[in-house]
C-alpha positions as CSV (number, residue, x, y, z in Angstrom):
1,M,76.6,172.4,133.2
2,R,74.4,170.5,130.8
3,V,71.7,168.4,132.4
4,S,69.7,165.5,131.0
5,R,66.1,165.8,130.0
6,V,65.1,163.7,133.0
7,E,66.8,166.2,135.3
8,L,65.4,169.1,133.4
9,F,61.8,167.7,133.8
10,E,62.5,167.2,137.5
11,Q,63.5,170.8,138.1
12,I,60.6,172.2,136.2
13,R,58.1,170.0,138.1
14,R,59.8,171.0,141.4
15,D,59.4,174.8,140.6
16,V,55.7,174.2,139.8
17,R,55.2,172.2,143.0
18,L,56.8,175.0,145.1
19,D,54.9,177.8,143.3
20,P,51.8,176.6,141.5
21,S,51.2,180.1,140.1
22,V,54.4,180.3,138.1
23,S,53.8,180.7,134.4
24,Q,55.0,178.5,131.6
25,R,56.6,181.5,129.9
26,S,58.8,182.3,132.9
27,L,59.8,178.7,133.3
28,A,60.7,178.5,129.6
29,A,62.8,181.6,130.0
30,K,64.4,180.4,133.2
31,Y,65.6,177.1,131.7
32,G,66.0,178.2,128.1
33,V,63.6,175.8,126.6
34,H,60.4,176.0,124.5
35,R,57.1,176.3,126.3
36,R,56.2,172.9,124.7
37,T,58.9,171.3,126.8
38,V,57.5,172.9,129.9
39,R,54.1,171.5,129.1
40,Q,55.5,168.1,128.6
41,A,57.3,168.2,131.9
42,M,54.2,169.3,133.7
43,A,52.2,166.5,132.1
44,S,54.7,163.6,132.9
45,A,58.0,163.1,134.7
46,I,59.1,160.8,131.8
47,P,60.4,162.7,128.8
48,P,58.6,161.6,125.6
49,P,60.8,159.7,123.1
50,R,62.4,161.7,120.3
51,K,60.9,161.3,116.9
52,S,63.3,159.7,114.4
53,S,63.6,161.7,111.3
54,Q,62.6,159.5,108.3
55,R,64.0,160.5,105.1
56,Q,61.4,160.8,102.4
57,F,62.0,159.7,98.8
58,R,59.6,162.2,97.4
59,I,61.5,162.5,94.1
60,L,60.9,158.7,93.6
61,D,57.2,158.8,94.2
62,P,56.3,158.4,90.5
63,A,58.7,155.5,90.2
64,T,58.1,153.5,93.4
65,G,55.6,151.2,91.8
66,W,58.0,150.3,89.0
67,I,60.9,149.7,91.5
68,D,58.8,147.5,93.8
69,A,57.7,145.4,90.8
70,M,61.3,144.8,89.9
71,L,62.1,143.8,93.5
72,R,59.2,141.4,93.7
73,A,60.3,139.8,90.5
74,D,63.6,139.1,92.2
75,L,61.9,136.8,94.7
76,K,61.6,134.1,92.0
77,A,64.8,135.0,90.1
78,P,68.0,132.9,90.4
79,K,70.3,134.0,93.2
80,K,73.0,135.5,90.9
81,Q,70.5,137.1,88.5
82,K,68.7,139.7,90.6
83,H,68.4,143.4,90.0
84,T,71.2,145.7,91.1
85,V,70.7,149.4,91.8
86,E,72.5,150.2,88.6
87,R,70.3,147.9,86.5
88,I,67.1,149.4,88.1
89,Q,68.3,152.9,87.3
90,K,69.0,151.9,83.7
91,R,65.6,150.2,83.3
92,L,63.8,153.2,84.7
93,A,65.4,155.4,82.1
94,E,65.0,153.1,79.2
95,E,61.5,151.6,79.9
96,H,59.8,154.4,81.8
97,D,61.7,157.5,80.7
98,F,62.5,158.4,84.4
99,D,65.9,159.8,85.0
100,L,65.3,162.3,87.8
101,T,66.8,160.4,90.7
102,S,70.5,160.0,91.6
103,Y,72.2,156.7,92.2
104,S,72.6,157.3,96.0
105,T,68.9,158.1,96.4
106,L,67.8,155.1,94.5
107,R,70.3,152.9,96.4
108,N,69.0,154.1,99.8
109,Y,65.4,153.3,98.7
110,V,66.3,149.8,97.5
111,R,68.3,149.1,100.6
112,K,65.2,150.0,102.8
113,R,62.5,148.5,100.5
114,R,64.0,145.1,99.5
115,P,63.8,143.6,103.0
116,E,60.3,144.8,103.4
117,I,59.2,143.2,100.2
118,V,60.8,139.9,101.2
119,A,59.1,140.1,104.6
120,E,55.7,140.8,102.9
121,A,56.2,137.7,100.7
122,R,56.9,135.5,103.7
123,E,54.1,136.9,105.8
124,G,51.9,134.1,107.1
125,R,54.5,131.4,106.6
126,Q,57.6,132.8,108.2
127,H,58.8,131.0,111.4
128,L,60.6,132.5,114.3
129,E,64.4,131.8,114.5
130,G,65.4,130.5,117.9
131,M,66.6,127.6,120.0
132,V,64.6,125.5,122.4
133,P,66.6,124.0,125.4
134,Q,66.6,120.2,125.4
135,E,66.8,117.6,128.1
136,H,68.8,114.4,127.4
137,L,68.2,111.4,129.6
138,P,71.2,109.3,130.8
139,G,72.3,106.7,128.3
140,E,69.9,107.6,125.5
141,E,71.6,109.9,123.0
142,A,75.0,110.7,121.5
143,E,76.4,112.9,118.7
144,V,79.2,112.1,116.2
145,D,81.2,114.4,113.9
146,F,84.6,114.7,112.2
147,A,86.9,117.8,112.5
148,D,90.0,118.5,110.4
149,V,93.4,118.5,112.2
150,W,97.0,118.8,111.0
151,V,99.6,116.4,112.4
152,R,103.3,116.0,111.8
153,V,103.7,112.2,111.4
154,A,107.3,111.0,111.0
155,G,108.5,114.5,110.1
156,E,105.8,115.2,107.5
157,V,102.8,117.5,108.1
158,V,99.6,115.8,106.9
159,K,96.0,116.6,107.1
160,C,94.1,114.1,109.4
161,H,90.6,113.9,110.8
162,L,89.5,114.0,114.4
163,F,86.6,111.6,115.1
164,T,84.5,112.6,118.1
165,L,81.6,110.7,119.8
166,R,80.0,112.7,122.6
167,L,77.3,111.5,125.0
168,S,74.6,114.1,125.2
169,H,73.8,113.7,129.0
170,S,77.2,113.7,130.7
171,G,79.3,115.3,127.9
172,K,81.7,112.4,128.1
173,A,83.6,112.4,124.7
174,V,85.9,109.9,123.0
175,H,88.3,111.3,120.4
176,R,90.5,109.5,117.9
177,V,92.6,110.7,114.9
178,F,92.4,109.0,111.5
179,A,94.2,109.4,108.3
180,S,91.0,109.8,106.3
181,Q,87.2,110.1,106.7
182,A,86.6,106.8,104.9
183,Q,84.0,104.4,106.1
184,E,86.6,102.2,107.7
185,S,87.7,105.1,109.9
186,F,84.0,106.0,110.6
187,L,83.3,102.5,111.8
188,E,86.5,102.1,113.8
189,G,85.8,105.4,115.6
190,H,82.4,104.1,116.7
191,A,83.8,100.7,117.8
192,E,86.6,102.3,119.8
193,A,84.2,104.8,121.4
194,F,81.8,102.0,122.4
195,R,84.6,100.0,123.9
196,V,85.8,103.0,126.0
197,L,82.3,103.8,127.1
198,G,81.5,100.2,127.9
199,G,78.1,100.4,126.1
200,V,75.9,101.8,123.4
201,P,73.3,104.6,123.5
202,T,69.8,103.2,123.7
203,K,67.8,105.8,121.7
204,H,69.9,107.2,118.8
205,I,73.1,108.9,117.7
206,R,72.9,112.2,115.8
207,Y,74.8,112.7,112.5
208,D,75.0,115.1,109.6
209,N,74.9,113.6,106.1
210,L,78.3,111.9,106.2
211,K,79.2,109.9,103.1
212,P,80.4,106.9,105.0
213,A,76.9,106.4,106.3
214,V,74.5,108.1,103.7
215,R,74.4,107.2,100.1
216,Q,71.5,109.5,99.2
217,V,69.7,112.4,100.9
218,C,65.9,112.2,100.4
219,T,63.1,114.5,101.4
220,G,62.9,115.4,105.1
221,R,65.0,113.2,107.3
222,N,64.8,110.2,105.0
223,R,68.2,108.8,103.9
224,V,69.4,105.9,101.9
225,E,72.1,104.3,104.0
226,S,75.1,102.2,102.8
227,E,74.7,98.5,103.4
228,R,77.9,98.2,105.5
229,W,76.8,101.0,107.8
230,T,73.3,99.4,108.2
231,T,75.0,96.1,109.1
232,F,77.2,97.9,111.7
233,R,74.2,99.6,113.3
234,S,72.4,96.3,113.4
235,H,75.4,94.6,115.0
236,Y,75.6,97.1,117.8
237,G,71.9,97.8,118.1
238,F,71.4,101.6,117.8
239,D,69.4,103.9,115.6
240,A,70.7,106.9,113.6
241,F,69.2,110.4,113.6
242,Y,70.1,112.5,110.6
243,C,70.1,116.3,111.0
244,I,68.8,118.8,108.4
245,P,71.4,119.5,105.7
246,G,73.3,122.8,105.9
247,Q,74.0,125.2,108.8
248,E,70.6,124.7,110.4
249,G,71.3,121.0,110.9
250,A,74.6,121.8,112.7
251,H,72.6,123.3,115.5
252,E,70.8,120.0,116.1
253,K,74.1,118.5,117.2
254,G,75.8,121.6,118.5
255,G,77.4,119.8,121.4
256,V,79.8,117.7,119.3
257,E,80.3,120.6,116.8
258,Q,81.7,122.7,119.6
259,E,83.5,119.8,121.3
260,G,85.7,119.0,118.2
261,G,86.9,122.6,117.9
262,R,87.5,122.9,121.7
263,F,89.5,119.7,121.9
264,R,91.6,120.7,118.9
265,R,92.4,124.1,120.3
266,A,93.1,122.8,123.8
267,H,95.2,119.7,123.1
268,L,96.4,119.7,119.5
269,V,98.1,123.2,119.5
270,P,100.9,123.4,118.4
271,V,100.8,120.8,115.7
272,P,101.5,117.4,117.3
273,D,104.8,115.8,116.3
274,V,104.5,112.0,116.5
275,P,106.1,109.0,114.8
276,S,102.7,107.4,114.1
277,L,99.0,108.0,114.5
278,E,98.9,105.0,116.8
279,E,101.1,106.8,119.3
280,L,99.0,110.0,119.0
281,N,95.8,108.1,119.7
282,A,97.4,106.6,122.8
283,R,98.1,110.2,124.0
284,I,94.5,111.3,123.2
285,A,93.1,108.3,125.2
286,T,95.1,109.5,128.2
287,I,93.8,113.1,127.7
288,D,90.2,111.8,127.5
289,E,90.5,110.1,130.9
290,A,92.0,113.3,132.4
291,E,89.2,115.4,131.1
292,E,86.6,113.6,133.2
293,D,87.4,116.1,135.9
294,R,86.2,119.0,133.8
295,I,82.9,120.7,134.7
296,L,80.7,121.8,131.8
297,R,79.0,125.2,131.8
298,G,75.7,125.0,133.6
299,K,76.6,121.8,135.4
300,L,77.3,121.4,139.1
301,T,79.2,118.1,138.8
302,S,82.1,116.9,136.7
303,I,81.9,114.9,133.5
304,G,83.2,111.8,135.2
305,F,80.7,112.0,137.9
306,N,77.8,112.3,135.5
307,F,79.3,109.6,133.2
308,R,79.4,107.0,136.1
309,I,75.6,107.5,136.4
310,E,75.1,107.4,132.6
311,A,77.3,104.3,132.0
312,E,74.8,102.1,133.9
313,E,72.0,103.1,131.5
314,L,73.9,102.3,128.3
315,A,73.0,99.1,126.3
316,P,75.5,96.3,126.7
317,L,78.1,95.6,124.0
318,P,77.7,92.6,121.6
319,T,79.7,89.5,122.5
320,E,81.5,89.5,119.1
321,D,83.7,92.2,117.6
322,F,82.9,93.8,114.3
323,E,85.6,93.9,111.7
324,C,85.5,97.5,110.5
325,G,88.1,97.1,107.8
326,I,87.4,96.0,104.3
327,T,89.0,93.0,102.4
328,L,90.5,93.6,99.0
329,T,92.5,91.4,96.6
330,P,94.8,93.5,94.6
331,K,97.5,92.1,92.3
332,A,101.2,92.7,92.9
333,D,102.9,94.3,89.8
334,R,106.5,93.9,88.6
335,T,107.7,96.5,91.1
336,S,106.4,94.2,94.0
337,R,103.7,96.8,94.8
338,I,100.0,96.6,95.2
339,T,97.6,99.5,94.5
340,V,94.9,100.3,97.0
341,R,92.8,103.4,96.8
342,Q,95.3,105.0,94.3
343,S,98.2,104.5,96.8
344,H,101.0,102.0,96.4
345,Y,102.4,99.6,99.0
346,S,105.2,97.1,98.7
347,V,104.8,93.3,99.3
348,P,107.4,90.5,99.5
349,A,108.8,89.8,96.0
350,R,107.5,86.2,95.9
351,F,104.0,87.6,95.4
352,I,104.8,89.4,92.1
353,G,102.1,88.6,89.5
354,E,99.8,87.1,92.2
355,R,96.7,88.4,94.0
356,V,97.1,89.0,97.7
357,R,94.4,89.4,100.4
358,V,94.5,92.9,102.0
359,L,92.6,94.2,105.0
360,L,92.3,98.0,104.8
361,R,91.6,99.7,108.1
362,G,91.3,103.3,109.2
363,N,95.0,103.9,109.9
364,E,96.8,100.7,108.6
365,L,96.9,98.2,105.8
366,L,97.6,94.5,106.4
367,V,98.7,91.9,103.8
368,F,98.0,88.3,104.4
369,E,99.3,84.9,103.2
370,R,96.6,82.6,104.4
371,R,96.2,83.6,108.0
372,N,99.7,85.0,108.4
373,I,100.5,88.7,108.2
374,V,103.3,89.2,105.7
375,A,103.3,93.0,105.4
376,R,102.0,95.9,107.5
377,H,101.8,99.5,106.4
378,P,100.4,102.8,107.7
379,R,97.5,103.9,105.6
380,L,98.4,106.4,102.9
381,T,96.0,109.1,101.8
382,K,97.9,111.0,99.2
383,R,97.0,110.1,95.6
384,Y,99.8,108.1,94.0
385,G,101.7,108.0,97.3
386,Y,103.9,104.9,98.0
387,R,105.6,103.1,100.8
388,D,108.3,100.5,100.2
389,V,110.0,98.2,102.7
390,L,113.6,97.2,102.0
391,D,113.1,93.6,103.2
392,H,110.5,93.0,100.5
393,Y,113.1,93.5,97.7
394,L,116.1,91.6,99.0
395,E,115.6,88.5,96.7
396,I,115.4,90.8,93.7
397,L,118.5,92.8,94.8
398,L,120.5,89.6,95.1
399,V,120.1,89.2,91.3
400,K,120.3,93.0,90.6
401,P,122.7,94.4,93.3
402,G,123.3,97.5,91.2
403,A,119.7,98.6,91.9
404,M,120.4,98.8,95.7
405,A,122.0,102.3,95.9
406,G,119.2,104.2,94.2
407,S,116.2,102.2,95.4
408,T,113.2,103.9,97.1
409,A,113.1,101.1,99.7
410,L,116.7,102.0,100.8
411,A,115.8,105.7,101.0
412,A,112.8,104.8,103.2
413,A,114.9,102.5,105.4
414,R,117.4,105.3,106.0
415,A,114.7,107.8,106.7
416,E,113.0,105.7,109.3
417,G,116.3,104.6,110.9
418,S,116.2,100.8,110.3
419,F,119.2,101.1,108.0
420,T,121.7,102.3,110.6
421,A,125.2,103.6,110.6
422,I,126.5,100.1,111.3
423,H,124.9,99.0,108.0
424,E,126.5,101.9,106.2
425,A,129.9,101.1,107.6
426,F,129.6,97.4,106.7
427,W,128.5,98.2,103.2
428,A,131.4,100.6,102.7
429,A,133.9,98.0,103.9
430,A,132.3,95.3,101.8
431,L,132.5,97.5,98.7
432,K,136.1,98.2,99.4
433,A,137.0,94.5,99.9
434,H,134.9,92.8,97.3
435,G,133.8,95.4,94.7
436,D,130.4,96.9,93.9
437,A,128.4,93.8,93.0
438,A,129.9,91.3,95.4
439,G,130.1,93.8,98.2
440,T,126.4,94.7,97.8
441,R,125.5,91.0,97.7
442,A,127.4,90.5,101.0
443,L,125.3,93.3,102.6
444,I,122.1,91.8,101.2
445,E,122.9,88.4,102.8
446,V,123.5,90.2,106.1
447,L,120.1,92.0,105.7
448,L,118.5,88.6,105.2
449,L,119.7,87.6,108.7
450,H,117.3,90.2,110.2
451,R,114.4,87.8,109.3
452,R,115.5,85.2,111.8
453,M,117.7,87.1,114.3
454,P,117.2,90.2,116.5
455,A,118.3,93.4,114.9
456,E,120.7,94.1,117.8
457,A,122.4,90.8,117.4
458,V,122.9,91.3,113.7
459,Q,124.4,94.7,114.4
460,V,126.8,93.2,116.9
461,G,127.8,90.7,114.3
462,M,128.5,93.4,111.7
463,S,130.5,95.4,114.2
464,A,132.6,92.4,115.2
465,A,133.2,91.5,111.5
466,I,134.4,95.0,110.8
467,K,136.8,95.0,113.7
468,A,138.2,91.6,112.7
469,G,138.7,92.8,109.1
470,S,136.7,89.9,107.7
471,I,133.7,91.3,105.7
472,S,131.9,88.0,105.4
473,P,128.2,87.2,105.9
474,D,129.2,83.9,107.6
475,V,131.3,85.8,110.1
476,V,128.4,88.1,110.8
477,A,126.1,85.2,111.3
478,I,128.5,83.4,113.7
479,E,129.0,86.6,115.8
480,A,125.3,87.4,115.7
481,R,124.5,83.9,117.1
482,K,127.0,84.4,119.9
483,A,125.4,87.8,120.8
484,E,122.0,86.2,120.7
485,S,123.1,83.4,123.0
486,A,124.8,85.8,125.3
487,A,121.6,87.9,125.5
488,R,119.5,84.7,126.1
489,D,121.8,83.1,128.7
490,P,124.6,85.4,129.7
491,E,127.5,84.4,132.0
492,P,129.6,87.5,132.4
493,D,133.0,87.2,134.1
494,D,132.6,90.6,135.5
495,E,129.4,92.3,136.4
496,N,130.8,95.6,135.1
497,D,131.5,94.2,131.6
498,P,129.5,96.0,129.0
499,P,126.9,94.1,127.0
500,P,127.9,92.7,123.5
501,W,126.3,95.7,121.7
502,A,127.5,98.5,123.9
503,D,129.3,100.0,121.0
504,I,126.2,100.2,118.9
505,P,124.1,103.3,119.1
506,G,120.7,102.4,120.5
507,G,121.9,98.9,121.5
508,Q,120.5,97.5,124.7
509,L,120.7,94.2,126.7
510,L,117.5,92.1,126.7
511,T,116.0,91.4,130.2
512,L,116.5,87.7,130.6
513,P,117.6,85.3,133.4
514,T,121.3,85.9,134.2
515,R,122.1,82.6,136.1
516,R,121.9,78.9,135.1
517,P,120.0,76.7,137.6
518,E,122.3,74.7,139.9
519,L,122.3,70.9,139.2
520,P,122.5,68.4,142.1
521,E,125.9,66.7,142.6
522,D,126.2,63.3,140.7
523,N,127.9,60.7,142.9
524,R,127.4,57.8,140.5
525,P,130.6,55.9,139.3
526,P,131.7,56.6,135.7
527,P,130.5,54.2,133.0
528,S,132.7,51.2,132.0
529,V,134.5,51.3,128.6
530,D,135.5,47.6,128.5
531,V,133.1,46.8,125.7
532,Y,134.6,49.5,123.5
533,D,138.1,48.1,124.3
534,Q,137.1,44.6,123.1
535,L,135.7,46.1,119.9
536,L,138.9,47.9,119.2
537,T,140.9,44.7,119.9
538,R,138.8,42.6,117.5
539,H,139.0,45.3,114.8
540,S,142.8,45.4,115.2
541,K,143.1,41.5,114.9
542,G,140.8,41.5,111.8
543,S,143.0,44.2,110.2
544,A,146.1,42.1,110.9
């Protein structure tokens, strides 16, 4: 049985302790070792470390000075123009007539010697790599970062961006998903986080060199900030701390760097499938509240417990809100579209050729006519992407009904479900009854009813017109008013009777009062009509 050197030394020392006269020769023969090993065991119970065999590059001795000179020249050479082993071997042969070494021997020497030369050059100015634990007082500091995330929005997988603001003391984090990393999203993320937290950090918030905040990176930590970002900071009253560029700077805000990836893996896998980013952010807000029960590593209490202490130390919010969106005034072209950030959005046809006021936010775009919102679109991020609303083109389609069938606005309405099966059935019946142009105009007149009547009532009207065999917009309008009145003040004969739009998929009855108030009994006598009889008598005499 093979024993370790420690056990071997213990046995030799035991034999010497039991019989001090025993010779080294006999002990070496007994254990099958060299007498040197016996002497080492008698001198110390701890075996000496084995000497590592260092390979000598004796054949390179004449050339080591030349090789080292080439490696030192690489210290100031461009990153992609440094000596390779092959190039060193070629230079030794051409410039110094030295070709005695093999490629592998030269490679091993360069691999060993290059780091030593780099260390020698840095000697005296090299700093130790490491991290120093930090203490963050309640309410003083926070960290902000963006992380990429993929989301399926209305059936289409798009790349979005997860904004995270994390308080350094408690670890309380606020997450929101935006369509882009534009300045509007950056500011909205801050404003929403401050609203949720109920205050603002009193010392500073840590950032890397995000374009929405920094226009130019100067020496050290000096930065040239964008004016709008400076105004935002001044409004909320906090300072910005910018980390060192590159990977080293990421360690200065490691909490939020780790938090973005953790939240994405924990709650956004598999890819979320939502109709809009607004609904996704509502889900994320619920998740943020539930995560207050989580306990961070190295902590004894939960995030929520620590945040309740930290919330009292935050600076109060300003009394007025800050509008994070930017105002633009694009011009509507002949296609009734405006172009904003290389994306196209439809507007009502009456604005063709005019400039409109637009408010561009992180996840939406609003179009105004004076103070009234006339169009609302989700923000697009794809270059040359477009979004058309069918209602914006109805006036044009009344003049050009042939353009209806192939319009992008109709395709979008079908995709989002606003152009329902009832619309399709009415259109088909109108085409059959009145022909292509007149039938399409009848449909367009019905679509115009949606502007002043509920969609459910208009669908009831179309269904009733189809059943009656009268494909007329006037009939649809009359039946829609009946349905709207019934929903507003119903008087059903039978409580079990279905609502007017029971036959329509997705139709539902509005929750409104179902009984008329009872009036008191009127016991007054009926009014006299003698005066009117006299007038009739006089009129008849005059006629005679």
